[in-house]
C-alpha positions as CSV (number, residue, x, y, z in Angstrom):
1,X,61.9,-18.0,13.6
2,X,58.6,-16.4,14.8
3,X,58.3,-13.0,14.0
4,X,55.8,-11.2,17.1
5,X,52.9,-9.7,14.9
6,X,50.9,-8.8,18.1
7,X,53.0,-6.7,19.3
8,X,52.3,-3.5,17.1
9,X,48.9,-4.1,16.6
10,X,46.3,-2.0,18.7
11,X,42.7,-2.5,19.6
12,X,39.9,-0.3,19.5
13,X,38.9,1.4,22.8
14,X,35.7,1.7,24.5
15,X,35.1,5.4,23.5
16,X,36.0,4.2,19.7
17,X,33.3,1.3,20.4
18,X,30.7,3.7,21.7
19,X,30.8,6.1,18.8
20,X,30.4,3.4,16.4
21,X,27.2,1.9,18.4
22,X,25.6,5.7,18.7
23,X,26.3,6.4,15.2
24,X,24.4,2.9,13.9
25,X,21.8,3.8,16.3
26,X,21.1,7.3,15.0
27,X,21.3,5.8,11.5
28,X,18.7,2.9,12.5
29,X,16.3,6.1,13.9
30,X,16.5,7.5,10.5
31,X,15.7,4.6,8.7
32,X,12.8,3.8,11.5
33,X,11.6,7.1,10.7
34,X,11.6,6.9,7.1
35,X,9.7,3.3,7.2
36,X,7.4,3.7,9.4
37,X,6.1,6.9,7.0
38,X,5.9,4.6,4.3
39,X,4.4,1.6,6.0
40,X,1.6,4.4,6.5
41,X,1.4,5.3,3.0
42,X,1.1,1.7,2.1
43,X,-2.1,1.0,4.4
44,X,-4.1,4.1,2.6
45,X,-3.1,2.8,-0.5
46,X,-3.8,-0.9,0.4
47,X,-7.2,0.3,1.9
48,X,-8.2,2.1,-1.7
49,X,-7.5,-1.0,-3.6
50,X,-9.9,-2.7,-1.1
51,X,-12.8,-0.8,-1.7
52,X,-11.9,-1.0,-6.0
53,X,-12.0,-4.7,-5.4
54,X,-14.8,-4.6,-3.2
55,X,-17.0,-2.2,-6.1
56,X,-15.8,-5.1,-8.8
57,X,-17.4,-7.4,-6.7
58,X,-20.3,-5.2,-6.3
59,X,-20.7,-4.5,-10.1
60,X,-20.6,-8.4,-10.8
61,X,-23.6,-8.5,-7.9
62,X,-25.5,-5.7,-9.7
63,X,-25.1,-7.5,-13.4
64,X,-26.2,-10.5,-12.0
65,X,-29.2,-9.7,-10.3
66,X,-29.7,-5.9,-11.7
67,X,-29.1,-4.7,-8.3
68,X,-27.3,-3.8,-5.7
69,X,-27.2,-5.5,-1.8
70,X,-28.9,-3.0,0.5
71,X,-27.3,-1.4,3.5
72,X,-28.8,-3.6,5.6
73,X,-27.5,-6.6,3.7
74,X,-24.1,-5.0,3.7
75,X,-21.2,-6.2,2.0
76,X,-21.8,-10.2,3.7
77,X,-24.3,-10.2,0.7
78,X,-21.0,-10.7,-1.5
79,X,-20.6,-13.9,0.2
80,X,-23.2,-15.5,1.4
81,X,-26.8,-15.1,-0.5
82,X,-29.4,-12.6,1.2
83,X,-32.4,-14.5,2.8
84,X,-34.3,-11.5,3.6
85,X,-35.0,-7.9,1.8
86,X,-34.7,-7.7,-2.1
87,X,-33.3,-11.5,-2.8
88,X,-30.9,-12.3,-5.9
89,X,-32.5,-14.9,-8.3
90,X,-28.8,-15.6,-10.1
91,X,-26.1,-15.9,-7.3
92,X,-23.0,-18.1,-7.8
93,X,-22.2,-21.2,-5.5
94,X,-19.3,-19.6,-4.0
95,X,-20.5,-16.0,-3.8
96,X,-18.9,-12.7,-5.4
97,X,-15.8,-13.1,-3.4
98,X,-12.7,-15.8,-2.8
99,X,-11.9,-16.6,0.6
100,X,-15.3,-17.1,2.1
101,X,-15.2,-13.4,4.2
102,X,-15.6,-9.7,3.3
103,X,-12.1,-8.2,4.0
104,X,-11.7,-5.9,6.7
105,X,-9.5,-2.5,6.3
106,X,-5.5,-2.5,6.9
107,X,-6.2,-1.2,10.4
108,X,-8.4,-4.1,11.1
109,X,-12.0,-2.4,11.1
110,X,-14.9,-3.2,9.4
111,X,-15.5,-1.2,5.8
112,X,-18.9,0.8,6.3
113,X,-21.6,0.0,3.0
114,X,-24.2,2.0,2.1
115,X,-26.8,1.5,-0.9
116,X,-27.8,3.9,-2.2
117,X,-25.0,5.9,-1.7
118,X,-25.4,9.5,0.3
119,X,-23.6,11.7,-1.4
120,X,-24.4,12.6,-4.9
121,X,-25.7,9.8,-7.5
122,X,-23.7,7.0,-6.2
123,X,-25.6,4.0,-6.3
124,X,-23.1,2.3,-3.4
125,X,-20.8,3.9,-1.0
126,X,-17.9,2.1,0.7
127,X,-15.8,3.9,3.5
128,X,-12.6,2.8,5.7
129,X,-12.7,4.9,8.8
130,X,-9.0,5.2,8.7
131,X,-6.1,4.1,11.5
132,X,-8.7,4.8,14.3
133,X,-11.3,3.8,13.2
134,X,-13.3,6.1,13.8
135,X,-15.3,8.9,11.6
136,X,-13.1,12.1,10.9
137,X,-9.6,12.6,11.3
138,X,-6.7,13.5,9.7
139,X,-3.3,11.9,8.1
140,X,-3.4,8.5,8.4
141,X,-7.0,8.6,10.5
142,X,-8.8,9.9,7.8
143,X,-11.9,8.4,6.1
144,X,-11.1,7.1,2.7
145,X,-13.9,7.3,1.3
146,X,-15.1,5.4,-2.3
147,X,-16.4,8.2,-4.0
148,X,-12.9,10.5,-3.3
149,X,-10.6,8.0,-4.7
150,X,-12.4,8.3,-8.4
151,X,-13.8,4.3,-8.3
152,X,-17.4,5.4,-7.4
153,X,-20.2,4.1,-9.4
154,X,-22.1,6.5,-11.5
155,X,-25.5,5.3,-13.3
């Protein structure tokens, strides 16, 4: 003898489904806002790390040659031996950076490079222009400067 099991069961109403979907939407919105804020901060941290890595490569260049690349030679001097200006006498076959290209900042903009530096007695300075890729700005649009992140070189 079979019993009727379905007779006592009740499904969800349309209103209940809409309430559940609304709650899930609110949770997703809150999570997205929190994640995006952390993503922006992660890009700022990544830019600072890239600046420190570029400074390390520049220090190796200086150790090998006794000087830093000029502003005109730029960061490209880390991947390709300069042919004009002050030409390095000791240049490794693969350059000073892996990958064969100068990295862009986390917002896909070029880093600015100055040698000699223009702030204090820094022999070199590197700047990321931030999320807006323009000078100045606030929050994630603010410039990230080597001399402000505690890694600027002093001689």
